[in-house]
N, C-alpha and C positions, 0 to 999 in steps of 0.2 A: 429536444437540444443533449448533443451528446455530452457523455463526461469526459473530463481531461484523460488523455490517451495514453498509454504505457508505452515506453520504447525498450526494447531491447536488443545491441547490436555488438558484434566483437570485432575488434581491428587487429590486425596484423603487428608485427611488430615494425614496420616503416609507417604506422598509425593508419593505414589504410584498412578501407571497410570490407571485411569480409563477408559478415549477412547482416540482416535486421532485419525482428519482426515488430509490428506495430499493434498494440490490442486496444479496440474503442468500442464501448459501451456505451447503450442508449441509456439516460435517465432514468428510468423504471426498470434498467437488468434484465430489459424482455429480447433485447438484441445485443449481441456479441460480433464485432469483425475483428478478424484476426490475418494480416495480410504478412506475406516472408517474402523479402528477396533474399534468395539462399545463396547466392555468389556475389553480393554485392556491387552490380554493376546498377544499383538505380533503378531495376526493373523490376517490378511486382511477378514473381513466380507462382505463387498460390494464395489464393484467396479462400478464408474458412468463418464462413457466415452463420452461426446458431440463434435461434428466433423460436421465442414462446408466443404463441398465438392467445387471445383472450380464451378460447375454448382450453388453453393446455396443451393443445398439439403442439407437438419441437420439432423443427425443423432443424436441419446442420447440411448446406450446401458446400461442398469442399469443392473448389473451380482451380484449375491448371490454367496459365497465363493469361491474359487480359480478362477483363468482365467486360462483360456486355448485357444488352437489359431488352427485354419483350416485354413492353408493358411496364410490370414493376417486379417482372420474372428476370431473375441475374441466371448468367450463364458463363462458364469457363469457356473460352474460343478456343483452347488447347486441351477441353476433356474434361470431364467433370461426373461427381460421383453427388446424389442428391436423396436424403436420407429422411424419412417422414414417419414419425412416431405420433400413435393415439395418445390423449391424457391418459387413459389408465395402462399403458404399456403392452396393449393385447395386439394391435395391429402397427406392423414395421412395414413399410415400402421403401426398398433400395431399387433407385434409376441408376443408371451407367449412361453418361453419353462420352461414347467414345475418343469421336473426332473434332468434338468442339462446335459443331454445326446448330447448338442451340436443343433439339429433340432426342430424348434419351431413344436408346438402340434396343437393351435390355433393360429388364427390373427382374428383384425377388420380392415374393411376399410371403411375410410371416404372420399367420393370424391364431390367436390361441382362443380357444371356447372355454369357459367354465360353465359344464354342468350342473344342474340341480343336484345328482347325486354326490358332487362332490367331484367327479372324475372331473379331467380336462381335454381338449383335444388340439394340438397343433397341426395346421398346415401350411408347408413352406411348398410355395410354387416359383419357378422359373419359366420366364417367358419372354418370346423376341417380340418386339413393339414395332408396329409401322405407321408411318401417312400423320405422323405429328408435323403440326405449321413452326417453322420455326421463330415467326413473328408472333405467335399466340402466347397468352399471358399462362393460360391453360391449354397445352395441348391437348388435343384429344387422340387417344393411338387406337389400332385394331391390334388386339394383344393375340399374339400365337402361345399358346403353350408347352413349353418343351418337355417337363417332370414335373412331377409333384410327389413331396413326400407328406404322409400323413401320422401322427404319432399319438395316441391314447393310453393314458396313463391311468388307475384307477386312482379311486378316491383317497384309499390306505397306499397307495406308490407301491405295491407290491406286484402289480401285473403292468407291464409297457407294452403295447403291439404299434411297430411299424409298420405302415406299408408303404411300397412304390409303383408309382404310376412312371415308368421310364421313358415313355415316347411321347406322353402328355394327350395318350389317347383318351383317358378316363378310366381303363381299367389297370387294378391294380395288379402287376406280373410275380411279385416278389414282397415276402412279408419276415418280419422276425418278430417273435414273443420271448418277452422277459418274464419269468415267474417266480417270485421269491414265496416262499413257506416257511415255517417254524412247527416244530417237531415237540412234543410235549417232554423230550429228555433235553430241550435247549437247543436242539442241533439246527441247523440253518441251513434249507435246498434252494438252490437257484439254477432256475432250468431255464437253457436259450435255443428256443426250435426255429429253423430257416424253413419256407416253404415258397413254392415256384403255383401259382395260384393257390389252388385250396391245396394240395398236395405235401406234406413233408418230406423235406429231402434231406435234414441232418439235424442232430440233436444232441446237444451236450449236457451237463448234471452236474454238479460241485455240490454235497454235502458234506459240511463242517461240523465237529462235534460241540458239543455245549461247551466244553473247555476248551476248544479250539485246538485240541492235541493231533485230532485225527480229521485228514482230509479227502475225501474221496471223489474222483473225478471219472464220469462214465461218459464212454463216446457212441454215438449211434450214427457211424459214415455215412451212410447209405439212404435211411429214412424209410428204412423196412419194417420198423417197429421194436425191433430187438437192440441191444445194447453189444458194441461190437469188441471194444475194448474199458480195462478197468486198470486205473491208477489210485492206489491209498499211498498215502503219506501218514508215519505214525511220528510222533514227536515225544520221546520218552526224557522226562530228567531222571537221571540217577542219584545214588545216595550219596555218591563220592563227588557230585557237582557236575560230573559231565553232562552232556545231552548228545543224544543220538537220533537223528531223523533216518526214518528208513523207506524208502519210496519203494512200491513192486507193481510191476506191470503185469498185469495178465489178461486174458481173453474173458469175455462173460461167464465162460463156462469154469473159471477157476485156471486153466492151464498157463503154466508161468511163461513170461513172455522177459525180464528181465528185472533186475534188483540193484539198486544204488544204498548204501549204508555209511552215512557221515556221521561220523564223531567229532564233537570237540568239546577241549577240556573246560575245566571249571573256569580257570581266566580268560582261553578264548586266545591261547598262544600257540594252540595245537590243534590242528585240524585233519583228518583220517577221513580221506574217500575211498570206500573199498566199492568195485564196479564188478555186476556178475549182468553182462550185456547179453545174452541169450537165454538166460533161464532155468538153463540145465544143473545149476547148484556150484556150487563154488564161487570164490570170488578170483576172476581173471585177473583185475589190478588194482593195486592198493596204493593211493598217492597220500603220501602225508607231509604236511606243510610248517615248519616250526618257525616263530618268531619268539625273537632274543634280543633287548633291551638293555644296552650295554650302561655303563655308569656314565659315559660323557653322554647320553641321550640319544643316541646313533642305535640302530635296528640291523639285525643281521637275521636273514630268511634263509631257509633250509628246505630245500624240496627234494623228496626222496621219494623214488618210482620203484615198485616190485611189481613186478608181472609182464605180459605181453613182450615176452622176450627182453625186455629192461630191467634192469637193476642198478641204480644211477643214485646219487645224492649231488645233488648243484646247491652251493651256499652263494649266496648273494651277495655284493660289496655292500659296505657299511653303508647306513643313508643318511 
């Protein structure tokens, strides 16, 4: 026996129905049915059924158009999405029926395995489905795998490896590894490596000091084993309350490529950016932004630029 249903509807200024939603739940709460008439014409446009079975499996059927039956299986005659999640939440299967003929045409399966050592492996598989009987209560399909991703996470969460089978052949042609290490000085290093098969194609590494004031990024763009470029960002808190952020880009051998120095006043109202885009020394451009708050609460922002053939000051209107 169903519980009393809940009705939600909106009317226009003339008292005509704009849209209507009806929610009906079973007495034990294991099934909920939501029907939507999205344009107020009295025809159900979408039906969503949420069901929890005795073993804890959860099913959500989102069905477009009229609902048809194949045994006890319901499907939308204009299309549908059907999601099944295991009781432990480790397996989810999503099937799509694009044309509403009953059988699904595609599916995505997401399976997570928890290993005894604390690591976990998540496998996401996309596939085409064929051969399902529209009249069957549980259609049987021929599954053709399109692609697959396998994500392995270490027990401490510090190493995550993703492998991709881009053709469904069972061969992983590309992968990525994200590894985090902690230094004795409190620093943290995050290394991301990309592979084609087993060959390293590129890598970048970000090291942050224990106090968070220095960040060094190194790039290995060709996978040949050495870093090609280094970027170092240093934040300094000055005695007068100002903050200076210096970003320096060099080759791995230390040859300068560029540098940017940003200084912010203690109250944050004045920011000066000095740029050396070629790394040969000296700043080619300086931009200063000043913000003034007036007594009436409005603000005036003035931007001044010096360098690159420019020497100008522009004041913004009151805001």
